[in-house]
C-alpha positions as CSV (number, residue, x, y, z in Angstrom):
1,M,-27.8,-0.4,4.4
2,G,-27.7,1.3,1.0
3,L,-24.0,1.2,0.6
4,E,-23.9,-1.3,-2.3
5,G,-22.4,0.2,-5.4
6,L,-21.4,3.5,-3.8
7,I,-17.7,2.6,-3.3
8,G,-15.5,1.7,-6.2
9,G,-11.9,0.9,-6.9
10,L,-8.7,2.2,-5.5
11,E,-7.9,5.8,-6.5
12,F,-4.7,6.6,-4.6
13,I,-2.5,5.8,-1.7
14,V,-0.7,8.1,0.7
15,I,2.8,7.4,2.0
16,N,4.0,9.9,4.6
17,T,7.7,10.3,5.2
18,E,10.0,12.3,7.4
19,P,10.6,15.8,5.7
20,Q,14.3,15.0,5.1
21,H,13.4,11.7,3.4
22,Q,10.6,12.9,1.1
23,H,12.7,13.8,-2.0
24,A,14.7,10.6,-1.7
25,A,11.6,8.5,-1.4
26,V,10.3,9.9,-4.6
27,D,13.6,9.4,-6.4
28,E,13.6,5.8,-5.2
29,L,10.2,5.0,-6.6
30,L,11.2,6.7,-9.9
31,S,14.2,4.4,-10.2
32,T,12.5,1.1,-9.2
33,T,8.9,1.3,-10.7
34,G,7.1,2.7,-13.7
35,L,5.8,5.7,-11.8
36,E,6.5,9.3,-12.9
37,V,6.0,12.6,-11.1
38,V,2.9,14.5,-12.4
39,D,2.6,17.2,-9.7
40,A,4.3,18.6,-6.6
41,F,2.8,21.2,-4.3
42,A,2.7,22.4,-0.8
43,D,-0.1,23.8,1.5
44,T,-0.6,24.6,5.1
45,E,-0.7,20.9,6.2
46,S,1.9,19.1,4.1
47,R,4.1,18.9,1.0
48,T,2.8,16.5,-1.6
49,V,4.4,14.8,-4.6
50,V,2.0,12.9,-6.9
51,L,3.3,9.9,-8.9
52,R,1.4,8.1,-11.6
53,T,1.6,5.3,-14.1
54,H,-0.8,3.9,-16.7
55,E,-4.1,2.4,-15.4
56,S,-3.0,2.4,-11.8
57,A,-3.9,4.1,-8.5
58,D,-1.9,7.2,-7.9
59,V,0.9,7.3,-5.2
60,L,1.1,10.4,-3.1
61,I,4.3,10.9,-1.1
62,T,3.7,13.5,1.6
63,S,5.5,15.0,4.6
64,R,3.4,16.6,7.3
65,V,3.8,20.1,8.8
66,A,1.5,19.3,11.8
67,A,1.4,16.4,14.2
68,S,0.3,13.0,12.8
69,P,-2.7,11.0,13.9
70,Y,-0.8,7.9,12.9
71,A,2.3,8.5,15.1
72,R,1.3,6.0,17.8
73,F,1.4,3.2,15.3
74,N,5.1,3.9,14.6
75,D,6.3,3.4,18.2
76,Y,7.9,0.0,17.7
77,P,11.6,-1.0,18.0
78,K,12.5,-0.8,14.3
79,A,10.1,2.0,13.3
80,R,10.4,4.6,16.0
81,H,13.4,6.2,14.5
82,L,11.1,7.3,11.7
83,P,8.1,8.5,13.8
84,M,6.2,10.0,10.8
85,T,6.8,7.3,8.2
86,R,4.2,4.9,7.1
87,L,1.7,4.1,4.4
88,E,-1.3,5.9,5.9
89,T,-4.2,5.8,3.5
90,F,-5.9,3.7,0.8
91,A,-8.5,5.9,-0.9
92,F,-11.3,4.5,-3.0
93,A,-13.7,6.1,-5.6
94,C,-17.1,7.0,-4.2
95,A,-20.2,8.0,-6.1
96,D,-21.7,10.1,-3.3
97,V,-19.4,10.9,-0.4
98,A,-22.0,12.8,1.7
99,R,-24.5,9.9,1.5
100,T,-21.8,7.3,2.2
101,V,-20.5,9.1,5.2
102,A,-24.0,9.6,6.6
103,I,-24.7,5.9,6.4
104,Q,-21.3,4.9,7.8
105,R,-21.6,7.3,10.7
106,G,-24.9,5.7,11.5
107,R,-23.0,2.4,11.8
108,G,-20.5,4.0,14.2
109,I,-17.7,4.7,11.7
110,K,-15.6,7.7,12.6
111,F,-13.9,10.1,10.2
112,Q,-11.1,12.6,10.6
113,S,-13.1,15.7,9.7
114,D,-16.7,16.7,10.0
115,V,-17.1,17.4,6.3
116,P,-15.1,16.3,3.2
117,V,-12.0,18.2,2.2
118,R,-12.7,20.0,-1.1
119,G,-10.0,20.2,-3.8
120,E,-10.0,21.8,-7.2
121,H,-11.6,18.7,-8.9
122,A,-12.7,16.4,-6.1
123,Q,-13.7,16.0,-2.5
124,W,-12.6,13.4,-0.1
125,I,-12.7,12.3,3.5
126,L,-10.6,9.9,5.6
127,S,-11.7,7.4,8.3
128,T,-9.8,7.7,11.6
129,P,-6.8,5.3,11.7
130,S,-7.7,1.7,12.4
131,D,-6.6,0.3,15.8
132,Y,-5.8,-2.9,13.9
133,T,-3.8,-1.7,10.9
134,G,-2.9,1.9,11.5
135,L,-4.5,2.7,8.1
136,S,-7.3,5.1,7.1
137,I,-9.7,4.4,4.3
138,G,-10.4,7.4,2.0
139,L,-13.5,8.1,0.0
140,V,-13.0,10.2,-3.1
141,E,-15.8,11.8,-5.2
142,R,-14.4,13.5,-8.3
143,S,-16.2,16.4,-10.1
144,S,-14.2,16.1,-13.3
145,A,-11.9,13.6,-15.1
146,T,-8.9,15.6,-13.9
147,R,-7.0,13.7,-11.2
148,S,-5.8,16.6,-9.0
149,Y,-5.2,16.7,-5.3
150,R,-4.6,20.5,-4.9
151,A,-6.7,22.8,-2.8
152,E,-7.2,26.5,-3.6
153,E,-4.4,27.5,-1.3
154,S,-1.9,24.9,-2.8
155,R,1.3,26.4,-4.3
156,D,3.9,24.8,-6.5
157,L,6.7,23.0,-4.8
158,N,9.9,24.1,-6.5
159,W,11.5,20.6,-6.7
160,R,12.8,18.9,-9.8
161,F,12.7,15.2,-10.4
162,K,14.1,13.2,-13.3
163,K,13.1,9.7,-14.3
164,P,16.3,7.5,-14.7
165,D,17.1,6.2,-18.1
166,R,16.2,2.6,-17.3
167,P,14.1,1.3,-20.3
168,F,13.2,-1.9,-18.4
169,L,11.1,0.1,-16.0
170,S,8.5,0.4,-18.7
171,C,7.7,-3.2,-17.9
172,V,6.7,-2.4,-14.4
173,G,3.0,-1.5,-14.5
174,H,0.1,-0.9,-12.2
175,L,-0.3,-1.4,-8.5
176,D,-1.5,-5.0,-8.3
177,H,-2.0,-5.4,-4.5
178,A,-0.7,-4.3,-1.2
179,A,0.0,-6.5,1.9
180,T,-0.6,-5.3,5.4
181,R,0.7,-7.2,8.4
182,V,-1.8,-7.5,11.4
183,Q,-1.5,-9.2,14.7
184,A,-3.0,-12.8,14.9
185,T,-5.3,-11.7,17.6
186,Q,-6.7,-8.9,15.5
187,R,-6.8,-10.6,12.1
188,D,-10.5,-11.2,11.7
189,A,-11.4,-7.7,13.1
190,A,-9.0,-6.0,10.6
191,I,-10.4,-7.9,7.6
192,L,-14.0,-7.3,8.6
193,E,-13.3,-3.6,9.3
194,F,-11.8,-3.2,5.8
195,M,-14.8,-4.9,4.2
196,N,-17.2,-2.7,6.1
197,L,-15.5,0.4,4.8
198,T,-15.2,-0.7,1.1
199,N,-17.0,-2.7,-1.5
200,Y,-14.5,-5.6,-1.1
201,A,-15.3,-9.2,-0.2
202,F,-13.1,-11.9,1.3
203,D,-11.7,-14.2,-1.4
204,F,-9.4,-16.9,0.0
205,A,-6.6,-17.6,2.5
206,I,-3.3,-19.5,2.3
207,Y,-1.9,-21.1,5.5
208,V,1.8,-21.5,5.9
209,K,1.8,-23.5,9.1
210,S,5.6,-24.1,9.2
211,L,6.1,-20.3,9.4
212,N,3.1,-19.5,11.7
213,S,1.5,-17.4,9.0
214,I,-1.8,-16.9,7.1
215,T,-2.2,-14.7,4.0
216,H,-5.8,-13.5,3.3
217,V,-6.9,-11.8,0.1
218,A,-9.9,-9.4,-0.2
219,R,-11.0,-8.4,-3.7
220,R,-13.6,-6.3,-5.4
221,S,-13.2,-8.2,-8.6
222,A,-10.5,-10.3,-10.3
223,D,-9.4,-7.2,-12.3
224,D,-9.2,-4.8,-9.3
225,F,-6.4,-3.9,-6.9
226,A,-6.4,-6.5,-4.1
227,M,-5.9,-6.0,-0.4
228,V,-3.9,-8.7,1.3
229,F,-3.7,-9.2,5.1
230,T,-1.0,-11.4,6.6
231,S,-0.9,-12.4,10.2
232,G,0.4,-15.2,12.4
233,I,-1.8,-18.2,12.9
234,A,-0.9,-17.9,16.6
235,A,0.0,-14.7,18.5
236,F,3.6,-13.6,19.1
237,V,5.4,-15.4,21.9
238,D,9.1,-14.6,21.3
239,E,11.6,-13.9,18.5
240,A,12.8,-17.5,18.3
241,T,9.5,-19.3,17.8
242,S,6.8,-16.9,16.5
243,G,7.7,-16.9,12.8
244,P,8.6,-14.0,10.4
245,T,5.2,-12.4,10.2
246,E,4.6,-12.0,13.9
247,R,8.3,-11.0,14.3
248,F,7.8,-8.3,11.7
249,I,4.8,-6.9,13.6
250,H,6.6,-7.1,16.9
251,N,9.5,-5.0,15.4
252,Y,7.7,-2.6,13.0
253,G,4.1,-2.7,14.3
254,P,1.0,-3.4,12.2
255,R,1.5,-1.7,8.9
256,T,1.6,-2.2,5.2
257,H,4.6,-4.4,4.4
258,H,4.8,-4.2,0.6
259,L,3.4,-2.8,-2.6
260,A,3.2,-5.3,-5.5
261,W,3.7,-4.1,-9.1
262,D,2.4,-6.0,-12.1
263,T,5.6,-6.7,-14.0
264,K,6.0,-8.0,-17.6
265,E,9.4,-9.4,-18.6
266,I,10.2,-9.8,-14.9
267,D,13.6,-11.5,-15.6
268,R,14.7,-8.4,-17.5
269,V,13.5,-6.1,-14.7
270,F,15.1,-8.2,-12.0
271,D,18.4,-8.3,-13.8
272,G,18.3,-4.6,-14.7
273,L,17.7,-3.6,-11.1
274,L,20.5,-5.9,-9.8
275,E,22.9,-4.4,-12.3
276,R,22.1,-0.9,-11.0
277,G,22.8,-1.9,-7.4
278,E,19.3,-2.7,-6.1
279,T,19.1,-5.5,-3.5
280,F,16.5,-8.1,-3.0
281,L,15.2,-10.2,-0.1
282,L,15.2,-13.3,-2.3
283,P,15.9,-14.4,-5.9
284,L,13.1,-14.6,-8.4
285,I,10.7,-17.5,-7.5
286,G,8.2,-19.4,-9.5
287,S,8.1,-20.2,-13.2
288,P,5.9,-19.9,-16.3
289,E,4.9,-23.6,-15.7
290,E,3.6,-22.7,-12.2
291,G,1.8,-19.6,-13.6
292,L,3.7,-16.7,-12.0
293,K,7.1,-15.3,-10.9
294,Q,7.6,-13.0,-7.9
295,T,10.3,-11.3,-5.8
296,F,10.7,-8.8,-3.0
297,G,13.1,-5.9,-3.1
298,A,14.8,-4.8,0.1
299,M,12.9,-2.5,2.5
300,S,13.2,1.2,1.8
301,S,15.0,3.2,4.4
302,H,12.8,6.2,3.4
303,T,9.4,4.6,3.5
304,L,9.8,1.3,5.3
305,L,8.1,-0.4,2.4
306,V,9.1,-3.3,0.2
307,N,8.5,-3.4,-3.6
308,E,7.2,-6.7,-4.8
309,Y,7.4,-7.5,-8.5
310,I,4.9,-10.0,-9.8
311,H,4.3,-11.6,-13.3
312,R,1.4,-13.8,-13.9
313,F,1.8,-15.8,-17.1
314,G,-0.7,-16.6,-19.9
315,D,-4.0,-18.0,-18.8
316,F,-3.0,-18.4,-15.1
317,D,-6.3,-17.5,-13.3
318,G,-5.0,-17.7,-9.7
319,F,-3.7,-15.0,-7.5
320,F,-0.9,-16.7,-5.6
321,T,0.6,-20.2,-5.3
322,K,1.2,-21.7,-1.9
323,S,4.9,-22.4,-2.7
324,N,5.5,-18.8,-3.6
325,V,3.7,-17.5,-0.6
326,T,5.8,-19.7,1.6
327,L,9.1,-18.5,0.2
328,L,8.0,-14.8,0.3
329,T,6.8,-15.1,3.9
330,G,10.1,-16.7,4.8
331,A,12.0,-13.8,3.1
332,T,10.3,-11.3,5.5
333,G,12.7,-12.8,8.1
334,N,15.6,-11.3,6.2
335,Q,14.5,-7.8,7.2
């Protein structure tokens, strides 16, 4: 189709919050990750705070002025009290947005605007939200090395943020992967849709039959951000028997469940966060002998997202271990 090579790695993600939660959501990420605020501005559509850390996709925390095209995906029992809150977009580098959009429209892909949005140093366009995940895929073509998300009409947002004095946060690095929960009946369609919109390929799956769950990984390369899809093996039946993955979707809807941060000295980070009052869904799991350690923080009340911290040791060339996936999947039930 002519798409090969046009779409690259992850450039940024967009997390939208309720207006009254936006500042707190930024403060929370500053106190639990290596991210720092590099810009804050407002325009006619939203307020935006840009967070960044070394060699990682940017994180944009936004709050909308207008109605949200994603609102219908939040109408679930444990999410509807935050009708505007969700991770909305994964945006990828694109060598030629106009050409890519023309090819994709010829394949029936729909976008949120007729033409790309133009900023000071880039242009981008978003696909319409997926019926399977509630996510949009963005395509970003940059005209300079400056990573800016401002448009001509953007104005400074007069907010002040301070990175807490937590030296161990320097051990929390780039965005390693994100995991999106999808219904069992829509699993294959969701993965294929993502692959059709990006240059990603299916890599592997881990079945956890005892918890009615499958974790799938799509990757562009071993060194790139990975997209993880988790679903039930069988569809939701009831709260008692369907397992933590399908229960999560039943309560929160299909959505991104967690962001995973590459973490060195993970024991130091875990202990440091505990000492400062952060809570976790489970203790540290894994070991250097197994190749990795991981844990889940508690769900944020501002973003409905979980932070995962992951440390792969030495020459470990895998992505997950089945034992860790089993324990992390089970921990979802603690939400």
